[in-house]
MIGUNU-579629 format. One line per 4 residues: their letters; for each residue x, z, y of C-alpha. Coordinates in Angstrom, 2 decimals. Each point is the difference from the previous one (the first is absolute). Last residue first. Layout:
REM MIGUNU-579629
a = X,Z,Y; ...
***
This chain:
REM MIGUNU-579629
xxxx = -15.95,-54.90,16.58; 3.17,-1.14,1.73; 0.07,-3.41,-1.54; -3.68,-0.60,0.74
xxxx = 0.49,0.70,3.71; 2.87,-2.49,0.05; -2.44,-2.77,-0.92; 0.95,-1.83,-3.16
xxxx = 1.80,-3.24,0.81; 3.22,1.78,-0.90; -1.23,-0.21,-3.57; 0.40,3.28,-1.88
xxxx = 3.13,0.30,-2.14; 1.86,1.31,3.03; -2.13,3.20,-0.03; 0.83,0.73,-3.62
xxxx = 3.68,-0.69,0.54; 0.15,2.32,3.00; -1.74,2.78,-1.96; 2.35,-0.53,-2.92
xxxx = 3.01,0.21,2.32; -1.21,3.29,1.41; -0.62,1.44,-3.47; 3.46,-1.16,-1.06
xxxx = 1.29,1.92,3.02; -1.04,3.08,-2.01; 3.00,-0.67,-2.23; 2.31,1.30,2.73
xxxx = -0.91,3.60,-0.90; 1.06,2.87,2.26; 0.33,3.52,-1.39; -0.86,3.63,0.80
xxxx = 0.09,2.46,-2.91; -2.33,2.89,0.71; 1.21,3.43,-1.09; -2.16,3.10,-0.42
xxxx = 2.19,3.03,-0.70; -1.85,3.18,-0.96; -2.86,-1.27,-2.14; -0.68,3.27,-1.78
xxxx = 0.99,0.39,-3.65; -2.51,0.02,-2.86; 1.10,2.34,-2.78; 1.23,-1.46,-3.25
xxxx = -1.12,1.75,-3.14; 1.44,0.64,-3.42; -1.25,2.21,-2.79; 1.46,1.66,-3.06
xxxx = -1.73,2.56,-2.23; 2.13,2.64,-1.71; -1.59,2.24,-2.62; 1.40,3.24,-1.38
xxxx = -1.95,1.87,-2.66; 3.08,1.10,-1.94; -0.65,-2.57,-2.73; -0.23,-2.65,2.73
xxxx = 3.47,1.00,1.19; 1.59,-0.31,-3.45; -1.88,-3.23,-0.67; 1.65,-1.67,2.95
xxxx = -2.08,-0.61,3.14; 2.32,-1.59,2.58; 0.93,-2.71,-2.51; -3.67,-0.75,-0.56
xxxx = -0.56,-0.76,3.67; -3.74,-0.17,0.65; -1.12,-1.67,3.21; -1.92,0.61,3.19
xxxx = -0.10,-2.67,2.67; 0.00,-0.21,3.78; -0.58,-2.57,2.71; 0.42,-0.71,3.70
xxxx = -0.73,3.60,0.85; -2.19,1.62,2.67; -1.96,-3.25,0.26; -3.23,1.94,-0.77
xxxx = -0.54,-2.22,-3.05; 3.58,0.78,-1.04; -0.63,3.73,0.32; -3.12,-0.33,-2.13
xxxx = 1.95,-1.91,-2.65; 2.63,2.75,-0.02; -2.68,2.60,-0.68; -1.55,-2.08,-2.78
xxxx = 3.45,-0.39,-1.56; 0.62,3.75,0.10; -3.28,0.80,-1.71; 0.56,-2.79,-2.53
xxxx = 3.36,1.50,-0.93; -1.43,3.47,-0.56; -2.89,-1.34,-2.06; 2.43,-2.16,-1.97
xxxx = 2.03,3.08,-0.90; -3.16,1.78,-1.11; -1.08,-2.86,-2.25; 3.47,-0.21,-1.52
xxxx = -0.18,3.68,-0.82; 1.80,3.01,1.45; -2.65,2.64,-0.53; -1.22,1.45,3.30
xxxx = 2.24,2.67,1.48; 0.44,-1.72,3.36; -2.18,-2.97,0.85; -2.57,1.84,2.10
xxxx = 2.76,1.32,2.26; 0.75,-3.62,0.83; -0.91,-0.48,3.66; 2.28,2.38,1.88
xxxx = 3.36,-1.46,-1.03; -1.29,-3.57,0.06; -1.53,0.47,3.44; 3.17,1.57,1.36
xxxx = 2.07,-2.95,-1.26; -2.30,-2.62,1.48; -0.33,1.80,3.35; 3.79,0.40,0.21
xxxx = 0.43,-3.71,-0.72; -2.45,-0.87,2.78; 1.65,2.42,2.43; 3.44,-1.49,-0.60
xxxx = -1.29,-3.56,0.38; -1.84,1.02,3.19; 3.24,1.43,1.43; 2.00,-3.16,-0.56
xxxx = 3.66,0.59,-0.88; -0.48,0.99,-3.61; 1.55,-3.06,-1.64; 2.47,0.03,2.90
xxxx = 1.77,3.00,-1.51; 1.56,1.90,2.90; -3.39,1.57,0.61; -0.68,1.12,3.58
xxxx = -3.52,-1.40,-0.01; -0.91,-3.26,1.69; -3.19,-1.53,1.32; 0.53,0.30,3.77
xxxx = -1.89,-0.55,3.24; -2.66,2.40,1.29; -1.62,-1.67,3.01; -0.04,2.07,3.20
xxxx = 3.14,-1.10,1.83; -0.37,0.21,3.78; 3.43,1.25,1.01; 0.39,-2.91,2.42
xxxx = 3.17,-2.04,-0.29; 2.25,-0.52,3.00; 0.40,-3.70,0.82; 1.44,0.57,3.48
xxxx = -3.38,1.00,1.35; -2.40,0.87,-2.80; -0.49,-1.40,-3.45; -3.22,0.10,-2.01
xxxx = -0.31,-1.55,-3.46; -3.51,0.12,-1.40; -1.28,1.95,-3.00; 2.98,2.24,0.48
xxxx = 2.23,1.17,-2.85; 0.28,3.41,-1.64; 2.65,1.10,-2.49; 0.71,0.27,-3.71
xxxx = 3.50,0.74,-1.23; 1.35,-1.60,-3.18; 3.24,-1.43,1.40; -1.47,-3.48,0.42
xxxx = -2.99,1.57,1.76; 2.22,1.70,2.59; 1.94,-3.17,0.82; -3.20,-2.02,0.03
xxxx = -1.59,2.32,2.55; 3.22,0.01,2.02; 0.21,-3.76,0.52; 1.96,-2.90,-1.45
xxxx = -2.34,-1.55,-2.56; -2.10,-2.18,2.27; -3.35,-1.75,-0.59; -1.98,2.68,1.79
xxxx = 2.31,2.08,2.18; 0.24,3.79,-0.19; 1.94,2.56,2.03; -0.92,3.65,-0.46
xxxx = -0.42,1.87,3.29; 0.40,3.77,-0.15; -2.55,2.76,-0.52; -2.43,-2.58,-1.31
xxxx = -3.42,-0.97,1.30; -3.37,1.51,0.76; -0.73,1.42,-3.44; -3.49,0.98,-1.11
xxxx = -0.72,-3.18,-1.90; 2.65,-1.65,-2.14; -0.48,-3.76,-0.27; 0.86,-0.92,-3.56
xxxx = 2.79,-2.34,-1.04; 1.47,2.25,-2.69; -1.97,2.40,-2.20; 0.99,-2.01,-3.09
xxxx = -2.65,-0.63,-2.62; -0.53,1.38,-3.51; -0.89,3.57,0.91; -3.72,-0.49,-0.63
xxxx = -3.29,-1.51,1.14; 1.04,-2.41,2.74; -1.42,1.66,3.10; 0.33,3.54,-1.32
xxxx = 3.59,-0.48,-1.12; 0.80,-1.70,3.34; -1.36,3.01,1.90; 1.85,2.50,-2.16
xxxx = 3.34,-1.76,0.45; -0.73,-0.30,3.71; -0.66,3.75,0.21; 3.42,0.70,-1.52
xxxx = 1.49,-2.14,2.77; -1.88,1.95,2.67; 1.26,3.32,-1.31; 3.52,-1.42,-0.31
xxxx = 0.20,-1.18,3.63; 1.56,3.11,1.50; -1.06,0.75,3.58; 0.95,-1.27,3.45
xxxx = -2.12,1.10,2.97; -2.67,-1.46,2.28; -1.43,2.77,2.14; -3.57,0.88,1.00
xxxx = -0.73,2.02,-3.14; 2.41,-1.44,-2.51; -0.28,-3.80,-0.12; 2.26,-1.70,-2.48
xxxx = 3.36,-1.75,0.03; 1.63,-0.84,-3.30; 3.26,1.09,-1.61; 2.30,-2.77,-1.20
xxxx = 0.55,-0.75,-2.87; -1.59,0.31,-3.45; 1.37,0.76,-3.46; -1.78,-0.46,-3.33
xxxx = 1.37,1.98,-2.94; -1.15,-0.28,-3.64; 2.41,-2.73,-1.07; 2.77,2.46,0.69
xxxx = 3.33,-0.98,1.55; 0.26,2.17,3.11; 2.83,1.38,2.15; 0.94,-3.45,1.34
xxxx = -3.32,-0.17,1.84; 1.10,2.70,2.44; 3.05,-2.07,0.96; -2.32,-2.98,0.45
xxxx = -2.22,2.10,2.25; 2.97,0.97,2.15; 0.95,-3.67,0.31; -3.54,-1.01,0.95
xxxx = -0.15,2.31,3.00; -1.11,3.51,0.94; -0.59,0.52,-3.72; -2.85,2.20,-1.12
xxxx = 0.18,-1.31,-3.56; -3.61,1.01,-0.55; -0.74,0.63,-3.67; -2.69,-1.14,-2.42
xxxx = 0.21,1.14,-3.62; -1.97,-2.17,-2.39; -1.24,1.64,-3.18; 1.40,-0.19,-3.50
xxxx = -0.68,3.76,-0.18; 3.57,1.03,-0.79; 1.62,-2.75,2.04; -2.22,0.78,2.99
xxxx = 0.77,3.73,-0.28; 3.76,-0.56,0.02; -0.21,-2.58,2.81; -2.05,2.40,2.11
xxxx = 2.67,2.66,-0.56; 2.66,-2.46,1.18; -2.07,-0.81,3.08; -0.10,3.72,0.77
xxxx = 3.76,0.32,-0.58; 0.94,-2.88,2.36; 3.10,-1.54,-1.55; 3.30,1.06,1.53
xxxx = 1.91,-0.47,3.26; -1.05,3.44,1.17; -3.66,-0.84,-0.63; -1.11,-3.64,-0.16
xxxx = -2.98,-0.94,2.12; -3.75,0.34,-0.33; -1.48,1.66,-3.08; -1.38,3.06,1.80
xxxx = -2.59,-1.28,2.46; -2.42,-1.35,-2.56; 0.34,1.40,-3.54; -1.34,-2.75,-2.25
xxxx = -0.85,-0.74,-3.64; -2.40,-2.76,-1.07; -1.53,0.21,-3.48; -0.96,3.65,-0.01
xxxx = -1.34,1.37,-3.30; -3.42,1.60,0.41; -1.61,2.60,-2.28; 0.64,2.96,2.32
xxxx = 2.56,2.01,-1.97; 0.94,-2.23,-2.94; 0.12,-3.12,2.12; 1.65,1.81,2.89
xxxx = 2.98,1.00,-2.12; 2.54,-2.33,1.63; -1.50,0.57,3.44; 1.41,3.52,0.03
xxxx = 3.44,-1.63,-0.05; -0.44,-0.95,3.66; 0.15,3.65,0.99; -0.04,2.29,-3.02
xxxx = 0.15,-0.74,-3.71; 2.09,3.11,-0.81; 2.55,-2.00,-1.98; -0.20,-3.08,2.24
xxxx = 0.44,2.21,3.05; -1.09,-0.72,3.55; 1.05,-3.16,1.80; -2.58,0.65,2.69
xxxx = 1.08,3.64,0.32; 3.57,-1.18,0.54; -1.26,-2.41,2.65; -1.76,2.88,1.75
xxxx = 3.26,1.95,0.03; 1.87,-2.98,1.43; -2.66,-0.52,2.68; 0.30,3.59,1.23
xxxx = -1.36,3.47,-0.72; -1.89,-1.49,-2.92; -3.47,-1.53,-0.09; -1.91,1.01,-3.09
xxxx = -0.75,-2.65,-2.58; -3.26,-1.72,-0.84; -0.26,-2.10,-3.15; -2.74,-2.49,0.72
xxxx = -1.86,-2.28,-2.40; -2.09,-2.62,1.77; -2.88,-2.19,-1.13; -0.77,-2.75,2.44
xxxx = -2.63,-1.18,2.46; 0.15,-3.32,1.80; -0.34,-1.45,3.50; 3.75,-0.44,0.43
xxxx = 0.15,2.76,2.61; -1.43,2.34,-2.64; 3.20,-0.15,-1.98; 2.33,0.54,2.96
xxxx = -2.17,2.85,1.30; 0.17,1.84,-3.33; 3.77,-0.50,-0.10; 0.48,1.25,3.56
xxxx = -2.18,3.00,-0.84; 2.60,1.36,-2.42; 3.08,-0.23,2.23; -0.20,3.30,1.86
xxxx = -2.60,1.24,2.46; -3.79,-0.22,0.22; -1.11,2.11,-2.93; -0.03,-1.06,-3.65
xxxx = -3.31,1.79,-0.56; -1.71,-2.65,2.15; 0.91,-2.63,-2.61; -1.34,2.26,-2.72
xxxx = -3.30,0.47,1.80; -0.26,-3.68,0.92; 0.28,-1.33,-3.53; 0.13,-3.67,1.05
xxxx = 3.74,-0.31,-0.61; -0.52,1.01,-3.60; 1.58,3.09,-1.53; 2.66,1.15,-2.45
xxxx = 2.14,3.10,0.52; 3.47,0.26,-1.53; 1.61,3.43,0.39; 3.16,0.81,1.95
xxxx = -1.86,1.93,2.70; -3.70,0.78,-0.41; -2.33,-2.60,1.51; -3.56,1.26,-0.40
xxxx = 0.75,3.72,0.08; 2.93,-0.61,2.35; -2.26,-1.45,2.69; 2.41,-2.27,1.82
xxxx = 1.41,0.83,3.45; 3.62,-0.66,-0.91; -0.79,-3.34,-1.69; 3.17,-1.57,-1.36
xxxx = -0.26,-2.70,-2.60; 1.17,-1.19,-3.41; -2.13,-2.99,-0.83; -1.68,-1.60,-3.00
xxxx = -2.16,-3.02,0.77; -2.49,-1.15,-2.62; -0.26,-3.74,-0.65; 0.59,-0.47,-3.71
xxxx = -3.36,1.16,-1.33; 0.15,-0.21,-3.79; 0.00,-3.35,-1.78; -2.63,-0.09,-2.73
xxxx = 0.56,-1.25,-3.53; -2.81,-1.40,-2.13; 0.26,0.98,-3.63; 0.70,-2.05,-3.11
xxxx = -1.70,1.05,-3.21; 0.78,2.21,-2.97; -3.24,0.70,-1.73; -0.62,1.80,-3.27
xxxx = -2.03,2.91,1.33; -1.87,1.38,-2.99; -3.74,-0.25,-0.67; -1.95,1.92,-2.60
xxxx = -2.52,-0.57,-2.79; -0.88,2.19,-2.96; 1.71,1.89,-2.80; 3.37,0.84,1.49
xxxx = 3.31,0.84,-1.66; 2.99,0.21,2.37; 1.74,-3.22,1.04; 2.99,-2.03,-1.25
xx = -1.29,-0.39,-3.55; -3.20,-1.74,1.02
***
């Protein structure tokens, strides 16, 4: 054997190049930038990502009782689930503006929200849902909210979903807020929600609850392939302001917000008081849309499905690198991808997907340099957002009536009436 060293005896060499099964990583972790003035700084040092589960009571207790951190834990547990969280804690400033600046942090120094961007390398968890409750609401000095902008930056980098509260006192203010965004990775929600705090009912940001609904749906269905919309959100007692909604109508505030790419909350049953005033009793999350200006990426579950596919392909082929570029090896790569797409189709995450070899995209010059390009297509399954029933009349059904009359007339009139009607 001229290609191997001399050997007098028997040996085995690894000559295989087979397809591998690909695994989708967890896509339901919540990354949050929070305040927690009473936190144990040894467990939750400032500007550093810390990963934990909502059932880790010691770490939850280490957050202290004040700030925004516990609100997220409570929102998750209100849904009857547990979740993995990654918190970047920032110090409260002398005022709200100073705290907001700490939230934004520095991309270069990886502080504030930007600390979440290196969480995977630091704590082994990459956040998939990014929030900063209490600090994304409202435009600032007639400009885009800087905390929401930082969330958008991190979400784009990680291919995660950033969730931001518009904080608008009315729909028009929320629409002005919406105009600052165009990313497929942002999901906006309006309005705030009412929750119990001690003995008082107060308004709080909804983003922690919305992130929890993403996690809950992922757990129920087995992945990020479904929209979080149309779920009853536990732990909230209503909305901070009434949101009008009529089944079978298109002219109401919920539809106005949804059409603009803003999720909201609708009631399970319409309640109107004296004079027709609407009750602020919305508790069902309502909205499928991201802020993308490209309608191909308008549905949030479609965006998350594609992100899961791309992340899986990036993480799942280390085994393929640096092997000899043979036809067998190329087929092993392609079969691995095809098997993955077939699994997604079986799970109804996609309608179909195929892997193919494009010779034009693989010229000899590139192959000689060890470059291989494998093409695939896939079509994510959209949610049923607009169910339309066409209502018609059909005169032809009178033929059935005439046929019945004719059949009954064909019977002798001497037949007892009771027989005719049986």
